[in-house]
N, CA and C of each residue as an Amber inpcrd file, in Angstrom:
protein
   702
   5.5740000   4.3390000   4.3940000   5.9920000   3.7350000   5.3880000
   5.2420000   2.2930000   5.3110000   5.8570000   1.1080000   5.3160000
   5.2330000  -0.3100000   5.2480000   4.5130000  -0.5550000   6.5870000
   3.5160000  -1.4440000   6.4490000   2.6800000  -1.8260000   7.5660000
   3.6920000  -2.5180000   8.7320000   4.6690000  -3.1130000   8.1510000
   5.6110000  -4.0210000   9.0970000   6.4560000  -2.7520000  10.0350000
   6.7870000  -1.8710000   9.2300000   7.4540000  -0.7480000  10.0860000
   6.7360000  -0.0660000  11.0200000   5.4480000   0.2100000  10.6580000
   4.3980000   0.7390000  11.5970000   4.1530000  -0.3830000  12.7230000
   4.0790000  -1.5650000  12.4140000   3.9680000  -2.3970000  13.4750000
   5.1380000  -2.4740000  14.5580000   6.3170000  -2.3600000  14.0280000
   7.4160000  -2.3750000  14.8040000   7.6330000  -1.1100000  15.6660000
   7.2320000  -0.0430000  15.0620000   7.1370000   1.1910000  16.0080000
   6.2180000   0.9910000  17.0060000   4.9960000   0.3560000  16.7400000
   4.3050000   0.2180000  17.8020000   4.7200000  -0.7980000  18.8390000
   5.3660000  -1.6830000  18.4600000   5.9420000  -2.6690000  19.4390000
   7.1300000  -2.0480000  20.3260000   7.9670000  -1.1860000  19.7180000
   9.0870000  -0.7370000  20.5960000   8.5970000   0.1910000  21.4520000
   7.4250000   0.9420000  21.2050000   6.8760000   1.9170000  22.0490000
   6.3810000   1.0840000  23.2830000   5.6800000   0.0270000  23.0840000
   5.1470000  -0.9280000  23.9110000   6.2660000  -1.3460000  24.8520000
   7.3030000  -1.8510000  24.2380000   8.5450000  -2.4570000  25.0440000
   9.0420000  -1.4500000  25.8650000   9.3240000  -0.1460000  25.4650000
   9.9600000   0.8040000  26.1260000   9.0600000   1.1940000  27.3830000
   7.6760000   1.1170000  27.2910000   6.9180000   1.3310000  28.2510000
   6.9990000   0.2730000  29.4700000   7.1410000  -0.9420000  28.9170000
   7.2580000  -2.0520000  29.8590000   8.6590000  -2.0030000  30.5270000
   9.7170000  -1.7550000  29.8980000  11.1400000  -1.6350000  30.4760000
  11.2630000  -0.6680000  31.6020000  10.6380000   0.5250000  31.1050000
  10.6940000   1.5960000  32.2530000   9.7570000   1.1390000  33.4840000
   8.8290000   0.4810000  33.1990000   8.0610000   0.2030000  34.4380000
   8.6800000  -1.0330000  35.1520000   9.5010000  -1.7560000  34.4480000
  10.0610000  -2.9570000  35.0500000  11.6260000  -2.9780000  34.8480000
  12.3720000  -2.0720000  35.6740000  13.8420000  -1.8560000  35.4080000
  14.5150000  -3.0170000  35.9230000  15.7460000  -3.2380000  35.4060000
  16.6060000  -4.3850000  35.8750000  17.9310000  -3.6360000  35.9600000
  18.8470000  -4.3370000  36.9680000  20.1900000  -3.9510000  37.2420000
  21.2120000  -4.4790000  36.0480000  20.7890000  -5.4270000  35.3660000
  21.8650000  -6.0380000  34.4040000  22.2620000  -5.0070000  33.3470000
  23.6360000  -4.9860000  33.2330000  24.2740000  -4.0250000  32.3950000
  23.9610000  -4.0470000  30.8380000  23.8410000  -5.2900000  30.4810000
  23.5760000  -5.5540000  29.1970000  22.1070000  -5.1370000  28.8320000
  21.2440000  -5.3540000  29.8040000  19.7570000  -4.8560000  29.6920000
  19.7720000  -3.4300000  29.6200000  20.5100000  -2.7350000  30.5470000
  20.5110000  -1.2530000  30.4900000  21.0410000  -0.8340000  29.2770000
  22.1580000  -1.2820000  28.6720000  22.7260000  -0.9900000  27.3800000
  21.6070000  -1.1140000  26.3030000  21.0080000  -2.1170000  26.3580000
  19.9680000  -2.3430000  25.3500000  18.8540000  -1.3820000  25.3410000
  18.5180000  -1.0650000  26.7090000  17.3970000  -0.0380000  26.8760000
  17.8510000   1.2520000  26.3380000  18.9210000   1.7200000  26.5370000
  19.5330000   2.9850000  25.8610000  19.5970000   2.9900000  24.3980000
  19.8360000   1.9090000  23.8360000  20.0390000   1.7570000  22.3130000
  18.7210000   1.6310000  21.7130000  17.7540000   1.0480000  22.4800000
  16.3580000   0.9730000  21.9770000  15.6530000   2.3040000  22.1000000
  16.0110000   3.1740000  23.1570000  15.4910000   4.5680000  23.2060000
  15.9820000   5.3980000  21.9460000  17.1980000   5.2400000  21.8070000
  17.8450000   6.1150000  20.6880000  17.2910000   5.5070000  19.1650000
  17.0720000   4.2450000  19.1360000  16.6560000   3.8130000  17.8300000
  15.1900000   4.1400000  17.7640000  14.3140000   4.2450000  18.6770000
  13.0250000   4.5050000  18.5550000  12.8520000   5.9380000  18.2790000
  13.6190000   6.8730000  18.8810000  13.6230000   8.2270000  18.6850000
  13.9570000   8.6120000  17.1780000  14.9960000   7.9500000  16.6990000
  15.2900000   8.1180000  15.2200000  14.4420000   7.5360000  14.4500000
  13.7380000   6.4820000  14.5740000  12.6920000   5.8620000  13.8020000
  11.4860000   6.8180000  13.6690000  11.1200000   7.4530000  14.8410000
  10.0880000   8.2980000  14.6260000  10.4300000   9.6160000  13.8360000
  11.6960000  10.1280000  14.0330000  12.0400000  11.3190000  13.2870000
  12.1250000  10.8460000  11.7700000  12.4930000   9.6670000  11.5710000
  12.4030000   9.1760000  10.2220000  11.0210000   8.9970000   9.3510000
  10.1240000   8.6830000  10.3590000   8.7230000   8.5900000   9.6800000
   8.1070000   9.9210000   9.3050000   8.7390000  11.0910000  10.0940000
   8.3570000  12.3550000   9.6830000   9.1100000  12.7280000   8.2550000
  10.4010000  12.4230000   8.2200000  11.1460000  12.8060000   7.0240000
  10.4240000  12.0910000   5.8780000  10.2590000  10.7700000   6.0650000
   9.5480000   9.9740000   5.0410000   8.2670000  10.4580000   4.5560000
   7.4600000  10.9290000   5.3880000   6.0160000  11.5790000   4.9840000
   6.4440000  12.8070000   4.3830000   7.1770000  13.7560000   4.8980000
   7.4770000  15.0760000   4.2840000   8.0270000  14.9340000   2.8710000
   8.9680000  13.9510000   2.5830000   9.6220000  13.6310000   1.2720000
   8.5350000  13.3250000   0.2780000   7.6120000  12.4600000   0.8960000
   6.5970000  11.8800000  -0.1400000   5.6460000  13.0110000  -0.4980000
   5.3010000  13.8150000   0.4640000   4.3580000  14.9160000   0.2620000
   4.9330000  15.8810000  -0.7810000   6.3230000  16.2220000  -0.4960000
   7.0120000  17.1420000  -1.4760000   7.2080000  16.6900000  -2.8330000
   7.4710000  15.3920000  -2.9390000   7.7070000  14.8890000  -4.2350000
   6.3260000  14.7780000  -4.9680000   5.2610000  14.4590000  -4.4480000
   3.8650000  14.5260000  -4.9720000   3.5650000  15.8300000  -5.5320000
   3.6680000  16.7570000  -4.6680000   3.2610000  18.1240000  -4.8860000
   4.1890000  18.6900000  -6.1310000   5.5170000  18.3720000  -6.0070000
   6.3120000  19.0060000  -7.0480000   6.0030000  18.2470000  -8.4240000
   5.5950000  16.9380000  -8.3570000   5.3220000  16.1330000  -9.6560000
   3.9920000  16.8960000 -10.2050000   3.0520000  17.1710000  -9.5240000
   2.0030000  17.9030000 -10.0540000   2.2720000  19.3530000 -10.5650000
   3.0250000  20.0800000  -9.7490000   3.4420000  21.4550000 -10.2600000
   4.4110000  21.1790000 -11.5910000   5.1810000  20.1610000 -11.5810000
   6.0310000  20.0600000 -12.7600000   5.2030000  19.7080000 -14.0800000
   4.0690000  19.0250000 -13.8590000   3.4220000  18.6650000 -15.1670000
   2.5970000  19.8350000 -15.6540000   2.0550000  20.6350000 -14.6380000
   1.5600000  21.9450000 -14.9150000   2.3310000  22.8800000 -15.7790000
   3.6090000  23.0190000 -15.1930000   4.5100000  23.7870000 -15.8550000
   5.1190000  23.3550000 -17.2600000   4.9630000  21.9770000 -17.4190000
   5.4940000  21.5470000 -18.8030000   4.2850000  21.8460000 -19.7180000
   3.1540000  21.7080000 -19.1680000   1.7910000  21.9940000 -20.2220000
   1.9520000  23.5460000 -20.4670000   2.3510000  24.5040000 -19.6380000
   2.3680000  25.7540000 -19.8500000   3.6030000  26.0600000 -20.8830000
   4.7090000  25.3880000 -20.6750000   5.9190000  25.5700000 -21.4800000
   5.4250000  25.2180000 -22.8870000   4.8510000  23.9980000 -23.0130000
   4.4270000  23.5670000 -24.3410000   3.5950000  24.5710000 -25.0320000
   2.6160000  25.3530000 -24.4240000   1.9790000  26.3090000 -25.0670000
   2.7530000  27.6300000 -25.4810000   3.6930000  27.8990000 -24.6030000
   4.5070000  29.0650000 -24.8640000   5.4580000  28.6000000 -25.9590000
   6.0710000  27.6950000 -26.0010000   7.1300000  27.3030000 -27.1970000
   6.2170000  27.2760000 -28.3960000   5.0960000  26.5640000 -28.3710000
   4.3290000  26.5050000 -29.7420000   3.8240000  27.9260000 -30.1590000
   3.6190000  28.8710000 -29.2250000   3.2250000  30.2110000 -29.6690000
   4.5330000  30.8630000 -30.4140000   5.7320000  30.7270000 -29.8780000
   6.8220000  31.1790000 -30.3970000   7.1820000  30.5460000 -31.7930000
   6.8570000  29.1690000 -31.7050000   7.3120000  28.5210000 -32.8770000
   6.1570000  28.9540000 -34.1990000   5.1840000  29.2240000 -33.7690000
   3.9310000  29.5980000 -34.5040000   4.5400000  30.9460000 -35.2270000
   4.9950000  31.9540000 -34.5400000   5.3540000  33.2670000 -34.9060000
   6.5760000  33.0070000 -35.8140000   7.5110000  32.1870000 -35.4110000
   8.6310000  32.1100000 -36.3800000   8.1540000  31.4230000 -37.6970000
   7.2710000  30.4190000 -37.6790000   6.6860000  29.9260000 -38.8390000
   6.1280000  30.8450000 -39.7740000   5.3460000  31.8620000 -39.2670000
   4.8030000  32.9370000 -39.9870000   5.9230000  33.7160000 -40.7450000
   6.9780000  34.1640000 -39.9020000   8.0420000  34.8940000 -40.3050000
   8.6730000  34.2740000 -41.6600000   8.9780000  32.9620000 -41.5210000
   9.7160000  32.2850000 -42.5240000   8.7860000  32.0650000 -43.7590000
   7.5220000  31.9660000 -43.4740000   6.6920000  31.9210000 -44.7020000
   6.5950000  33.2180000 -45.4430000   6.6690000  34.3140000 -44.5910000
   6.6600000  35.5740000 -45.3030000   7.9430000  35.8790000 -46.1490000
   9.0360000  35.4670000 -45.5940000  10.3150000  35.5840000 -46.2310000
  11.1580000  34.3180000 -45.7970000  11.2360000  33.4770000 -46.8720000
  11.8840000  32.0810000 -46.8080000  13.3490000  32.2300000 -46.3810000
  13.9720000  33.4580000 -46.7660000  15.4610000  33.5550000 -46.6270000
  15.6180000  34.0950000 -45.0530000  14.4870000  34.3270000 -44.4280000
  14.6730000  34.9020000 -42.9740000  15.3620000  33.7680000 -42.0260000
  16.3990000  34.1780000 -41.3400000  17.1780000  33.2930000 -40.5390000
  16.5590000  32.9220000 -39.2210000  15.2800000  32.4230000 -39.2530000
  14.6320000  32.0950000 -38.0510000  14.2010000  30.6660000 -38.0720000
  15.0300000  29.7560000 -37.3960000  14.7000000  28.3130000 -37.3280000
  14.7630000  27.9110000 -35.8480000  13.5620000  27.5480000 -35.4010000
  13.4550000  27.0210000 -34.0600000  13.3560000  25.5810000 -33.8250000
  14.0730000  24.9240000 -33.0070000  13.9310000  23.4990000 -32.8470000
  13.2130000  23.2540000 -31.5240000  11.7980000  22.8780000 -31.5570000
  11.0660000  22.6040000 -30.5130000  11.3750000  21.0770000 -29.8690000
  11.2620000  21.0500000 -28.4090000  11.4310000  19.7550000 -27.9090000
  10.3030000  18.8530000 -28.2390000  10.5700000  17.6730000 -28.1720000
   9.5030000  16.5550000 -28.4190000   8.5640000  16.3780000 -27.3190000
   7.3060000  16.1500000 -27.3990000   6.4510000  15.9860000 -26.2970000
   6.9770000  14.7370000 -25.3770000   7.6190000  13.7780000 -25.9330000
   8.0800000  12.5480000 -25.2500000   9.5000000  12.6680000 -24.6960000
  10.1370000  13.8480000 -24.9340000  11.5280000  13.9400000 -24.3680000
  11.4320000  13.8330000 -22.8820000  12.5340000  13.4510000 -22.2730000
  12.7700000  13.3920000 -20.7430000  12.8110000  14.8910000 -20.2220000
  12.3550000  14.9710000 -19.0680000  12.2650000  16.3340000 -18.3940000
  13.5770000  17.0910000 -18.5420000  14.6900000  16.5910000 -18.3280000
  15.8630000  17.3770000 -18.5960000  16.2320000  17.7630000 -20.0050000
  15.9160000  16.8450000 -20.9460000  16.0780000  17.1930000 -22.2050000
  15.0160000  18.1870000 -22.7730000  13.7930000  18.1370000 -22.2030000
  12.8120000  18.9720000 -22.5540000  13.3920000  20.4710000 -21.9430000
  13.7420000  20.6650000 -20.8240000  14.2100000  21.7670000 -20.0770000
  15.2850000  22.3220000 -20.9860000  16.4330000  21.6170000 -21.5510000
  17.4820000  22.0450000 -22.2000000  16.9370000  22.6400000 -23.6240000
  16.1450000  21.8250000 -24.1430000  15.6430000  22.2530000 -25.5830000
  14.9370000  23.6660000 -25.3330000  14.0320000  23.7190000 -24.3240000
  13.3440000  25.0110000 -24.1550000  14.1760000  26.2530000 -23.9310000
  15.3660000  25.9970000 -23.2970000  16.2670000  27.0290000 -23.0910000
  16.9250000  27.3640000 -24.6300000  17.1420000  26.3800000 -25.2940000
  17.8500000  26.5470000 -26.7090000  16.7880000  27.5880000 -27.4300000
  15.4660000  27.1440000 -27.4720000  14.4150000  27.8250000 -28.0630000
  14.3790000  29.4230000 -27.7290000  14.5300000  29.5100000 -26.2300000
  14.5290000  30.9530000 -25.6460000  15.6270000  31.7140000 -26.1480000
  16.8850000  30.9610000 -26.1810000  17.9950000  31.6870000 -26.8630000
  17.7900000  32.0890000 -28.3090000  17.3030000  31.1350000 -29.0660000
  17.0440000  31.5050000 -30.5730000  16.0470000  32.5840000 -30.6550000
  15.0010000  32.6970000 -29.8580000  14.0230000  33.8500000 -29.9220000
  14.5640000  35.0220000 -29.5490000  15.5140000  35.0260000 -28.6790000
  16.2280000  36.3370000 -28.2060000  17.1160000  36.8370000 -29.2340000
  17.8610000  35.6710000 -29.9700000  18.6470000  36.1020000 -31.1110000
  17.9610000  36.7880000 -32.2350000  16.7540000  36.3150000 -32.5000000
  15.7850000  36.9380000 -33.5530000  14.7020000  37.7660000 -33.0630000
  14.9680000  38.2520000 -31.8640000  13.7620000  39.0700000 -31.1400000
  13.5060000  40.2910000 -32.1560000  14.3040000  40.8270000 -32.7610000
  13.8090000  42.0840000 -33.6000000  13.0850000  41.7740000 -34.7100000
  13.3350000  40.4390000 -35.4230000  12.3890000  40.0030000 -36.5180000
  11.1140000  39.5960000 -35.8590000  11.1910000  38.7150000 -34.7130000
   9.9700000  38.0600000 -34.2980000   8.9560000  39.0670000 -33.8310000
   9.4710000  40.2340000 -33.3220000   8.6940000  41.2640000 -32.6870000
   7.8550000  41.8060000 -33.9460000   8.2090000  41.8080000 -35.1140000
   7.3310000  42.3820000 -36.1730000   6.2560000  41.3940000 -36.3710000
   6.1570000  40.1590000 -35.9780000   5.0350000  39.2270000 -36.1520000
   4.4070000  38.8540000 -34.8550000   4.5130000  39.8060000 -33.9490000
   3.6760000  39.6460000 -32.6740000   4.3650000  39.2940000 -31.3480000
   5.4970000  38.7870000 -31.4770000   6.2550000  38.3280000 -30.0960000
   6.6020000  39.6000000 -29.3080000   6.2750000  39.5160000 -28.0650000
   6.5730000  40.6110000 -27.2260000   7.5620000  40.2890000 -26.0530000
   8.2030000  41.2790000 -25.5510000   9.1330000  40.9680000 -24.3670000
   8.6050000  40.2050000 -23.3470000   7.1830000  40.5730000 -23.0010000
   6.5050000  39.8190000 -21.9460000   6.6710000  38.4430000 -22.1180000
   6.2100000  38.0000000 -23.4950000   6.0600000  36.5490000 -23.8360000
   7.6120000  35.8590000 -23.5150000   8.7350000  36.5990000 -23.8630000
  10.1100000  35.8930000 -23.5100000  10.2630000  35.8540000 -22.0800000
   9.8340000  36.9090000 -21.4270000   9.9390000  36.8220000 -19.7970000
   9.1650000  35.7070000 -19.2620000   7.9280000  35.4640000 -19.7960000
   7.1020000  34.4660000 -19.2740000   7.7120000  33.1130000 -19.6140000
   8.4150000  32.9680000 -20.7030000   8.8930000  31.6760000 -21.1510000
  10.1920000  31.4330000 -20.1780000  10.9320000  32.5270000 -19.9090000
  12.2540000  32.3400000 -19.0780000  11.8530000  32.0200000 -17.5570000
  10.6270000  32.5160000 -17.0620000  10.4630000  32.2890000 -15.7260000
   9.7730000  31.0630000 -15.5850000   8.9510000  30.6070000 -16.6140000
   8.4510000  29.2190000 -16.8180000   9.5600000  28.1240000 -16.7730000
  10.5300000  28.3550000 -17.5750000  11.5800000  27.4370000 -17.6400000
  12.3550000  27.3980000 -16.2130000  12.5550000  28.4890000 -15.6320000
  13.0740000  28.4060000 -14.1750000  12.3350000  27.5750000 -13.2820000
  10.9490000  27.9690000 -13.1440000  10.2370000  27.2470000 -12.4130000
  10.1590000  25.6380000 -12.6400000  10.2040000  25.4080000 -13.8490000
  10.1120000  23.9370000 -14.2380000  11.4270000  23.3080000 -13.6670000
  12.3910000  24.0840000 -13.8560000  13.7560000  23.5130000 -13.3640000
  13.7660000  23.3140000 -11.7110000  13.1550000  24.2790000 -11.1020000
  13.1220000  24.1130000  -9.6280000  12.1930000  23.1000000  -9.2160000
  11.1100000  22.8960000  -9.9280000  10.1210000  21.6820000  -9.7100000
  10.9060000  20.3770000  -9.8940000  11.6970000  20.3500000 -10.9720000
  12.5590000  18.8930000 -11.1170000  13.3710000  18.7490000 -10.0120000
  13.9800000  19.7670000  -9.4140000  15.0180000  19.6780000  -8.2770000
  14.2890000  19.3320000  -7.0220000  13.1520000  19.9170000  -6.7430000
  12.3980000  19.8370000  -5.6880000  11.7790000  18.3700000  -5.6620000
  11.2700000  17.8610000  -6.7480000  10.8520000  16.3590000  -6.8660000
  12.0070000  15.4100000  -6.4360000  13.0280000  15.7440000  -7.0300000
  14.2800000  14.7200000  -6.7620000  14.5230000  14.7330000  -5.2870000
  14.6230000  16.0390000  -4.7500000  14.9490000  16.1620000  -3.2050000
  13.8870000  15.3630000  -2.3800000  12.7900000  15.7290000  -2.7240000
  11.6370000  14.9220000  -1.8980000  11.5450000  13.3710000  -2.2470000
  11.9790000  12.9510000  -3.4140000  12.1990000  11.4380000  -3.5920000
  13.3460000  10.8830000  -2.8810000  14.3590000  11.6040000  -2.7900000
  15.4640000  11.1660000  -2.2450000  15.2520000  10.9590000  -0.7420000
  14.6620000  12.1970000  -0.1060000  14.3700000  12.0300000   1.3530000
  13.4770000  10.9850000   1.6760000  12.4990000  10.6260000   0.8070000
  11.6400000   9.6660000   1.0670000  12.1680000   8.1890000   0.9680000
  13.0710000   7.9460000  -0.1600000  13.6230000   6.7310000  -0.3250000
  14.8740000   6.4450000   0.7520000  15.5430000   7.5900000   1.1140000
  16.7120000   7.5250000   2.1330000  16.0200000   7.0230000   3.4640000
  14.9110000   7.8540000   3.6350000  14.2920000   7.5690000   5.0990000
  13.6710000   6.0220000   5.1780000  13.2430000   5.6020000   4.0080000
  12.7490000   4.2140000   4.0720000  13.7890000   3.1850000   4.2960000
  14.9360000   3.3950000   3.7060000  16.0830000   2.5290000   3.6730000
  16.7290000   2.4590000   5.0730000  16.8370000   3.7650000   5.7730000
  17.3520000   3.7190000   7.1990000  16.4010000   3.2590000   8.1710000
  14.9310000   3.3760000   7.8630000  13.8420000   2.9120000   8.8470000
  14.0690000   1.2310000   8.7360000  14.1550000   0.6230000   7.6940000
  14.4780000  -0.7550000   7.5840000  15.5550000  -1.3100000   8.3850000
  16.6410000  -0.5330000   8.2880000  17.8120000  -0.9220000   9.0280000
  17.7210000  -0.9150000  10.5500000  16.9300000   0.2790000  11.0070000
  16.6980000   0.5090000  12.3580000  15.7040000  -0.5060000  12.9140000
  14.5660000  -0.8750000  12.0360000  13.6310000  -1.7700000  12.4550000
  14.4460000  -3.2200000  12.7340000  15.3480000  -3.6670000  11.9050000
  16.0160000  -4.7980000  12.2380000  16.8400000  -4.7150000  13.3570000
  17.6080000  -3.5270000  13.5820000  18.3630000  -3.3660000  14.8500000
  17.3640000  -3.3830000  16.2360000  16.2360000  -2.8430000  16.1010000
  15.2290000  -2.9290000  17.1790000  14.8530000  -4.4050000  17.4930000
  14.4910000  -5.1450000  16.4720000  14.1470000  -6.5360000  16.6040000
  15.3370000  -7.2410000  17.2640000  16.6240000  -7.0240000  16.8950000
  17.7760000  -7.6150000  17.6210000  17.8650000  -7.4680000  19.1070000
  17.6850000  -5.9890000  19.2630000  17.9560000  -5.6430000  20.6480000
  16.8140000  -6.1370000  21.5850000  15.5880000  -6.2290000  20.9690000
  14.3380000  -6.8880000  21.8400000  14.6960000  -8.1920000  22.1710000
  15.4160000  -9.0130000  21.1820000  15.6870000 -10.4710000  21.4610000
  16.7760000 -10.4030000  22.6110000  17.6660000  -9.5110000  22.5810000
  18.5260000  -9.4650000  23.5350000  17.8590000  -9.3720000  25.1170000
  16.9350000  -8.3750000  25.0800000  16.3120000  -8.2770000  26.4020000
  15.4550000  -9.3550000  26.7150000  14.8560000  -9.9850000  25.6850000
  14.1570000 -11.1030000  25.8630000  14.8690000 -12.3720000  26.5430000
  16.1690000 -12.4080000  26.1220000  16.8960000 -13.3620000  26.7010000
  17.1080000 -13.2470000  27.9810000  17.3960000 -11.8200000  28.6190000
  17.4650000 -11.6110000  30.1050000  16.2200000 -11.7930000  30.6420000
  15.2460000 -11.4290000  30.0630000  13.8910000 -11.4070000  30.9150000
  13.4350000 -12.9710000  31.1960000  13.7860000 -13.8940000  30.2890000
  13.2150000 -15.1840000  30.6880000  13.6840000 -15.7960000  31.9610000
  14.9010000 -15.8400000  32.3210000  15.0030000 -16.3030000  33.5320000
  14.4720000 -15.3790000  34.7220000  14.5820000 -14.0350000  34.5110000
  13.8010000 -13.1580000  35.5470000  12.5410000 -13.3990000  35.7980000
  11.6880000 -13.7670000  34.7840000  10.2360000 -13.8810000  34.8960000
   9.7840000 -15.2840000  34.9990000  10.7400000 -16.1830000  35.1520000
  10.4500000 -17.6510000  35.1310000   9.2830000 -17.8940000  36.1170000
   9.1040000 -17.2820000  37.2910000   8.3140000 -17.5440000  38.2560000
   7.0950000 -16.6020000  38.3750000   7.1010000 -15.6250000  37.3200000
   6.0290000 -14.6210000  37.3540000   5.2110000 -14.6340000  36.1020000
   4.0890000 -15.5080000  36.0720000   3.3840000 -15.6060000  34.9460000
   2.8020000 -14.4000000  34.3920000   2.4000000 -13.3850000  35.2970000
   1.7600000 -12.1870000  34.8140000   2.8020000 -11.3880000  34.0360000
   4.0300000 -11.2080000  34.5050000   5.0300000 -10.3860000  33.9170000
   5.4330000 -11.1750000  32.5610000   5.6070000 -12.4710000  32.6620000
   5.8750000 -13.2090000  31.3060000   4.8470000 -12.9330000  30.2560000
   3.5600000 -12.8640000  30.5590000   2.6300000 -12.6750000  29.6420000
   2.5700000 -11.1890000  29.1900000   2.8120000 -10.2720000  30.0140000
   2.7170000  -8.7570000  29.6620000   4.0820000  -8.5530000  28.7890000
   5.0980000  -9.0980000  29.1550000   6.3230000  -8.9240000  28.3500000
   6.0750000  -9.4240000  26.8730000   5.5730000 -10.7050000  26.7350000
   5.3440000 -11.2630000  25.6150000   4.3700000 -10.4160000  24.5870000
   3.3620000  -9.7760000  25.3380000   2.3390000  -9.2060000  24.6670000
   3.2250000  -7.8520000  24.1920000   4.0310000  -7.3150000  24.9180000
   4.7250000  -5.9800000  24.5500000   5.7010000  -6.2330000  23.3510000
   6.2100000  -7.3730000  23.3930000   7.4220000  -7.6640000  22.4080000
   6.9860000  -8.1200000  21.1480000   5.7110000  -8.5080000  20.9850000
   5.2580000  -9.3560000  19.8990000   4.7360000  -8.3140000  18.6940000
   5.2350000  -8.5050000  17.4320000   4.9600000  -7.7280000  16.4370000
   3.6090000  -8.4050000  15.7640000   2.5880000  -7.7180000  15.6510000
   1.3670000  -8.2040000  15.0240000   1.6210000  -8.6680000  13.3830000
   1.2440000  -9.5960000  13.1930000   1.3810000 -10.1180000  11.8470000
   0.3380000  -9.7320000  10.8230000   0.5230000  -9.4460000   9.7540000
  -0.5210000  -8.8610000   8.6770000  -0.9750000 -10.1330000   7.7740000
  -2.1660000 -10.1940000   8.0790000  -2.7020000 -11.5950000   7.3600000
  -3.1470000 -11.0820000   5.9490000  -3.1510000 -12.0000000   4.9280000
  -3.3670000 -11.5840000   3.6370000  -4.8020000 -11.4920000   3.3720000
  -5.2770000 -10.4680000   2.7080000  -6.6880000 -10.1470000   2.5540000
  -7.1950000 -11.1310000   1.3690000  -8.5320000 -11.5110000   1.5730000
  -9.2000000 -12.3070000   0.5770000 -10.2300000 -11.3570000   0.0130000
 -10.4540000 -11.6280000  -1.4270000 -11.3580000 -10.8760000  -2.2500000
 -12.8400000 -11.3640000  -1.8830000 -12.9630000 -12.5320000  -1.3720000
 -14.2950000 -13.0140000  -1.2520000 -14.4350000 -13.8800000   0.0000000
 -15.6350000 -13.8290000   0.5790000 -15.9730000 -14.6700000   1.8370000
 -15.8890000 -16.0630000   1.4610000 -15.3460000 -16.9750000   2.4410000
 -15.3710000 -18.4080000   1.9910000 -16.8620000 -18.8220000   1.9570000
 -17.0120000 -19.7350000   0.9500000 -18.3920000 -20.1550000   0.7310000
 -18.5600000 -21.4990000   1.4460000 -19.6290000 -21.6880000   2.1570000
 -19.7670000 -22.8740000   3.0330000 -20.4050000 -23.8480000   2.0920000
 -19.9610000 -25.0600000   2.1740000 -20.7270000 -26.0310000   1.3420000
 -22.0610000 -26.2040000   1.6610000 -22.9480000 -26.3910000   0.7270000
 -24.3530000 -26.6880000   0.9630000 -24.6200000 -27.8240000   1.8170000
 -25.5910000 -27.6880000   2.6740000 -25.9570000 -28.8370000   3.4500000
 -26.5780000 -30.0010000   2.7520000 -26.1000000 -31.0740000   3.1190000
 -26.6050000 -32.3940000   2.2670000 -28.0740000 -32.6530000   3.0770000
 -28.9610000 -33.0090000   2.2660000 -30.2080000 -33.4600000   2.5810000
 -30.5920000 -34.7500000   1.9940000 -31.2090000 -35.5990000   2.6470000
 -31.5000000 -36.8400000   2.3300000 -32.8440000 -36.8920000   1.3900000
 -33.0500000 -37.5590000   0.4080000 -34.4180000 -37.4350000  -0.2570000
 -35.3590000 -37.9220000   0.7100000 -36.7310000 -37.3130000   0.5880000
 -37.7870000 -37.6120000   1.3800000 -38.2050000 -39.1110000   1.2090000
 -38.4510000 -39.8280000   2.2670000 -38.7860000 -41.0810000   2.1970000
 -40.2850000 -41.2540000   1.8960000 -40.6620000 -42.1910000   1.1190000
 -41.9630000 -42.4850000   0.6730000 -42.8690000 -42.9990000   1.8120000
 -43.7940000 -42.2440000   2.2400000 -44.5110000 -42.6870000   3.2930000
 -45.5780000 -43.8590000   3.0020000 -45.8750000 -44.1370000   1.7030000
 -46.7180000 -45.1660000   1.4480000 -46.1940000 -46.4610000   1.2230000
 -46.6610000 -47.4380000   1.7870000 -46.1140000 -48.9240000   1.8720000
 -46.3320000 -49.4090000   0.5020000 -45.4170000 -50.3580000   0.0130000
 -45.6090000 -50.9210000  -1.2320000 -46.8740000 -51.8530000  -1.2830000
 -47.3620000 -51.8540000  -2.5040000 -48.5960000 -52.5720000  -2.6440000
 -48.3760000 -53.9740000  -2.6630000 -49.3690000 -54.6460000  -2.0180000
 -49.2570000 -56.0400000  -1.8020000 -49.5690000 -56.7120000  -2.9710000
């Protein structure tokens, strides 16, 4: 969530507090109040969705990388056994095509499933060189977990991105509605300086000032050279 969205949430909550404390009979005002309440409620719900999606995507990304490392090890073990088998008997029909380390996640997943199928096809031969049923089951379960982690990361990212987009649209709508209420309040509070000031404070969105890396350096104080106290020689 951006700083601006956070500031707009803070603003609309202040505005709603002010409006409930200072109700008006104007129909446009009341309609704007209802829409502001709905928008604020939806915006708060979206902040939870955005945060949840972000956390889910980050956790899935870590899990996905761990699973890919495990897949790399398992696939290389099976490839090593297949290599031993073909060295022992070059005519043996065991040819495994390992995924490349730089392959995309979907290509890597698909290539891993191809290797699993090849290993099962030649399971009887590879068993003679150390491959076990447990190794195949571990490879299959790791491939399934990797696929699930890919889907979870995509779901979390979609929730995060979708929430951000809707939050921006809602923030713009809130700003518009506050301007509508402001137009109604100007004549209502024209003779009430206290309420005018309170309303202005409530509706103002704090600005974010750019950060500076260094403190401003004050120019050195200028000093005049000391005067010679001795008088010139006669």
